[in-house]
C-alpha positions as CSV (number, residue, x, y, z in Angstrom):
1,M,0.0,0.0,0.0
2,P,1.6,3.2,-1.1
3,P,2.0,6.2,1.5
4,S,-1.0,7.9,-0.1
5,H,-3.3,5.2,1.2
6,N,-2.1,6.2,4.7
7,R,-3.6,9.5,4.0
8,W,-6.8,7.9,2.7
9,L,-7.2,5.9,5.9
10,R,-6.6,9.0,8.1
11,D,-9.2,10.9,6.2
12,R,-11.6,8.0,6.3
13,V,-11.6,7.6,10.1
14,Q,-12.3,11.4,10.5
15,Q,-15.6,11.2,8.7
16,R,-17.9,11.9,11.6
17,G,-21.2,9.9,11.5
18,N,-19.8,7.4,9.0
19,P,-17.7,4.9,11.2
20,L,-15.3,2.5,9.6
21,L,-16.5,-1.1,10.0
22,L,-13.2,-3.1,10.5
23,P,-13.2,-6.8,10.3
24,G,-10.2,-8.8,11.7
25,V,-8.3,-11.3,9.9
26,P,-5.7,-13.9,11.0
27,N,-4.1,-14.6,7.6
28,A,-3.9,-13.6,4.0
29,L,-6.6,-15.9,2.7
30,T,-9.1,-14.4,5.1
31,A,-8.1,-11.0,4.1
32,R,-8.9,-12.0,0.5
33,V,-12.3,-13.0,1.5
34,I,-12.9,-9.8,3.4
35,E,-11.7,-7.8,0.3
36,S,-14.1,-9.7,-1.9
37,V,-17.1,-8.7,0.2
38,G,-16.4,-5.1,-0.2
39,F,-14.9,-4.0,3.1
40,E,-12.7,-0.8,3.2
41,A,-9.9,-2.1,5.4
42,V,-8.7,-5.1,7.4
43,Y,-7.4,-5.5,10.9
44,V,-4.6,-8.1,11.6
45,S,-5.7,-9.5,14.9
46,G,-3.1,-10.6,17.3
47,A,-5.6,-12.9,19.0
48,G,-6.7,-14.3,15.7
49,M,-3.2,-14.9,14.5
50,T,-2.2,-16.6,17.7
51,N,-5.2,-18.8,17.6
52,T,-4.7,-19.9,14.0
53,Y,-0.9,-19.8,13.7
54,L,0.0,-21.2,17.1
55,G,-3.2,-22.9,18.2
56,A,-2.8,-21.0,21.5
57,P,-4.8,-18.4,23.3
58,D,-4.1,-14.7,23.3
59,V,-1.6,-14.5,26.1
60,G,1.3,-12.6,24.5
61,L,3.1,-15.5,22.6
62,L,3.5,-13.9,19.2
63,T,6.9,-12.5,18.2
64,L,7.6,-9.4,16.1
65,S,9.1,-11.4,13.4
66,E,6.1,-13.7,13.1
67,L,3.7,-10.6,13.0
68,T,5.7,-8.8,10.4
69,A,5.9,-11.9,8.1
70,Q,2.1,-12.2,8.3
71,V,1.6,-8.6,7.7
72,A,3.8,-8.7,4.6
73,A,1.9,-11.7,3.3
74,I,-1.4,-9.9,3.7
75,R,0.0,-6.8,2.1
76,D,0.9,-8.8,-1.0
77,A,-2.5,-10.5,-1.1
78,V,-4.9,-7.5,-0.8
79,G,-5.0,-3.9,-1.8
80,L,-6.8,-2.7,1.2
81,P,-5.5,-0.6,4.1
82,I,-4.1,-2.7,6.9
83,V,-4.5,-2.0,10.6
84,V,-2.2,-4.0,12.7
85,D,-2.4,-5.2,16.3
86,A,1.0,-4.8,17.7
87,D,0.1,-5.7,21.3
88,T,2.5,-4.0,23.8
89,G,5.0,-3.0,21.1
90,F,7.1,-6.0,22.1
91,G,9.0,-4.2,25.0
92,N,9.8,-0.8,26.1
93,A,9.7,2.5,24.1
94,L,12.8,1.6,22.1
95,N,11.3,-1.7,21.3
96,V,8.1,0.1,20.2
97,Q,10.2,2.2,17.8
98,R,11.6,-1.0,16.1
99,T,8.2,-2.5,16.0
100,I,6.6,0.6,14.3
101,R,9.5,0.7,11.7
102,A,9.3,-3.0,10.9
103,L,5.5,-3.1,10.5
104,E,5.5,0.1,8.5
105,R,8.1,-1.5,6.1
106,S,5.8,-4.6,5.9
107,G,2.8,-2.6,4.7
108,A,0.9,-1.5,7.8
109,N,-1.2,1.6,7.4
110,A,-2.1,1.9,11.1
111,I,-0.5,0.3,14.1
112,Q,-2.1,-0.3,17.5
113,I,-0.2,-0.5,20.8
114,E,-1.5,-1.1,24.3
115,D,-0.6,-0.3,27.8
116,Q,-0.8,-3.8,29.4
117,V,2.1,-5.4,31.3
118,A,4.0,-8.1,29.5
119,P,3.0,-10.8,28.8
120,K,-0.2,-9.3,27.8
121,R,-3.6,-11.2,27.4
122,C,-6.9,-10.7,25.7
123,G,-8.6,-7.6,27.1
124,H,-11.7,-9.6,27.8
125,F,-9.9,-12.2,29.9
126,D,-9.6,-12.0,33.7
127,G,-6.4,-10.6,35.3
128,T,-5.4,-8.0,32.8
129,S,-3.0,-5.4,34.3
130,V,-1.5,-2.2,33.0
131,I,1.9,-0.4,33.1
132,D,2.3,3.1,34.6
133,V,0.6,5.7,32.5
134,T,3.9,7.6,32.1
135,E,5.6,4.7,30.6
136,M,2.8,4.3,28.1
137,V,3.0,8.0,27.2
138,G,6.6,7.5,26.4
139,K,5.7,4.5,24.3
140,V,3.2,6.7,22.3
141,H,5.8,9.4,21.8
142,A,8.2,6.7,20.5
143,A,5.7,5.3,18.1
144,V,5.0,8.7,16.7
145,D,8.6,9.6,16.3
146,A,9.4,6.3,14.7
147,R,7.0,6.3,11.6
148,S,8.5,7.5,8.4
149,D,5.1,8.7,7.1
150,A,3.4,11.1,9.4
151,D,0.0,9.9,8.0
152,L,0.6,6.4,9.3
153,L,-2.0,6.1,12.1
154,I,-1.0,5.3,15.6
155,I,-3.8,3.7,17.7
156,A,-3.3,3.8,21.5
157,R,-5.2,1.3,23.5
158,T,-5.7,1.2,27.2
159,D,-6.8,-1.9,29.2
160,A,-7.1,0.0,32.4
161,R,-10.9,-0.6,32.8
162,A,-10.6,-3.9,34.5
163,E,-8.0,-2.8,37.1
164,L,-8.6,0.9,37.6
165,G,-12.1,1.7,36.3
166,I,-13.6,3.7,33.5
167,D,-12.6,7.2,34.7
168,E,-8.9,6.2,34.7
169,S,-9.4,4.6,31.3
170,C,-10.7,7.9,29.9
171,D,-7.9,9.8,31.6
172,R,-5.4,7.5,29.9
173,A,-6.9,7.8,26.6
174,R,-6.9,11.6,26.9
175,R,-3.1,11.5,27.8
176,Y,-2.3,9.1,24.9
177,L,-4.1,11.4,22.4
178,D,-2.2,14.4,23.9
179,A,1.0,12.5,23.4
180,G,0.4,12.2,19.6
181,A,-1.8,9.1,19.1
182,D,-4.3,9.5,16.3
183,V,-6.9,7.1,17.6
184,A,-7.9,6.2,21.3
185,F,-9.0,2.6,22.0
186,V,-10.5,2.0,25.5
187,E,-10.8,-1.8,25.6
188,A,-13.7,-3.7,27.4
189,P,-16.2,-1.0,28.6
190,R,-18.9,-3.0,30.4
191,T,-22.0,-0.9,30.2
192,L,-23.9,1.3,27.8
193,S,-23.1,4.2,30.0
194,E,-19.5,3.5,29.9
195,M,-19.5,3.1,26.1
196,A,-21.2,6.5,25.9
197,A,-18.8,8.3,28.2
198,I,-15.7,7.4,26.4
199,P,-16.2,9.6,23.2
200,R,-18.3,12.1,25.2
201,D,-15.6,12.8,27.7
202,V,-12.5,12.3,25.6
203,P,-12.4,14.6,22.5
204,G,-10.8,12.8,19.6
205,C,-11.1,9.8,17.3
206,H,-12.2,6.5,19.0
207,L,-12.2,2.8,18.2
208,I,-14.5,0.4,20.0
209,N,-14.1,-3.4,19.9
210,M,-17.1,-5.7,19.6
211,V,-16.4,-9.1,21.0
212,E,-19.0,-11.8,20.9
213,G,-19.3,-13.2,24.4
214,G,-17.0,-10.6,25.8
215,L,-17.4,-7.8,28.4
216,T,-18.7,-5.1,26.1
217,P,-22.4,-5.0,25.0
218,I,-22.8,-5.4,21.2
219,L,-24.7,-2.6,19.6
220,P,-25.6,-1.9,15.9
221,L,-23.3,0.2,13.8
222,D,-25.9,3.1,13.8
223,N,-26.0,3.2,17.7
224,L,-22.2,3.2,17.9
225,S,-22.1,5.9,15.3
226,E,-24.5,8.0,17.4
227,L,-22.3,7.6,20.5
228,G,-19.3,9.0,18.5
229,Y,-17.1,6.0,17.5
230,A,-15.1,6.3,14.3
231,I,-14.0,2.7,14.0
232,I,-16.1,-0.3,14.9
233,L,-13.8,-3.4,15.2
234,Y,-15.0,-7.0,14.9
235,A,-11.6,-8.5,15.5
236,N,-12.3,-12.2,15.3
237,T,-15.9,-12.7,14.1
238,V,-15.0,-14.1,10.7
239,M,-12.4,-16.5,12.1
240,R,-14.8,-17.7,14.8
241,A,-17.5,-18.4,12.1
242,A,-14.9,-20.7,10.4
243,I,-14.4,-22.9,13.4
244,P,-17.9,-24.6,13.5
245,A,-17.7,-25.0,9.8
246,M,-14.4,-26.8,10.0
247,Q,-15.7,-28.9,12.8
248,K,-18.8,-29.9,10.9
249,A,-16.7,-30.8,7.7
250,A,-14.1,-32.7,9.7
251,A,-16.8,-34.7,11.6
252,A,-18.7,-35.5,8.3
253,L,-15.5,-36.7,6.6
254,Y,-14.5,-38.8,9.7
255,K,-17.9,-40.4,10.1
256,Q,-18.7,-41.0,6.5
257,G,-15.3,-41.6,4.9
258,S,-15.8,-39.3,2.0
259,S,-16.7,-35.6,1.2
260,L,-19.8,-36.4,-0.8
261,S,-22.3,-34.8,1.8
262,L,-20.1,-31.6,2.0
263,L,-20.1,-30.6,-1.7
264,E,-22.8,-28.0,-1.3
265,D,-21.1,-26.5,1.9
266,I,-17.5,-26.1,0.8
267,A,-16.0,-23.6,-1.6
268,T,-16.1,-24.9,-5.2
269,W,-12.8,-25.7,-6.9
270,E,-13.2,-22.6,-9.1
271,D,-14.0,-20.3,-6.1
272,R,-11.1,-21.6,-4.2
273,Q,-8.7,-20.9,-7.1
274,A,-10.2,-17.5,-7.7
275,F,-9.6,-16.5,-4.0
276,V,-5.9,-17.4,-4.4
277,R,-5.6,-15.6,-7.8
278,K,-4.5,-18.7,-9.8
279,A,-5.4,-17.2,-13.1
280,E,-3.2,-14.2,-12.3
281,F,-0.2,-16.4,-11.3
282,D,-0.7,-18.5,-14.5
283,R,-0.8,-15.3,-16.6
284,L,2.5,-14.1,-15.0
285,G,4.1,-17.6,-15.4
286,D,3.2,-17.7,-19.1
287,H,4.5,-14.1,-19.5
288,Y,7.8,-14.6,-18.0
289,G,8.3,-18.1,-19.5
290,S,7.9,-16.6,-23.0
291,F,11.2,-14.9,-23.0
292,T,13.9,-16.7,-25.0
């Protein structure tokens, strides 16, 4: 994605009353599916990548090199802006700078960092804890200074709600925006009143995360727009929908010894090849094989 698309994403999230609906993806194939439906951007989910790549829970196991490799693969696969979940930035403020530079080179158009202690965990798990606010402010400054394109979005997330309450969460969001973050992300508000308080009490651009079964009530897009949210994140909905479909197919294959009963439920051969751009690769292979 060329730098001009960083500007496009920046302008897009500033369209008040027209929030960006942002689906999460764990890999390049899922990103291709998201693009085919018509979404405007994709979110590389740390939880989704940990679940699919490692078969493990979201407890801070990913490495920076694993994440950058996945982002680069997604960048090659789709033309959409990519928002990347960089967890805690993989260390202190200096590590955050290296993380921002590596992800920007890999094709990220927005990068999210959070204020949890390491190892972090899903913000909807029990036992989350946050670092001192001054340390996170330093990380935000480091992230802002590290980007080569000033239009690259920095998203600052706070997980303070569970440990310190909603007022402290709002105060942290305010301080992170003052430090130069472009978007504030208060994770896991627990009531409708808390969800309303965040954009009301903290001037700026806000992201909210809709987690099915999590701590935050799920509201329709229009309601969240009325509350003042600019980005509505569904970080793992598509991945989670795939799990029962895979279970169903695996169980049928195991019990019946063939895929005959699944033919109407699985992607056709042609659709599968279309999603992975086989015709394009064939064309390129023929083109470069024609030189003598």
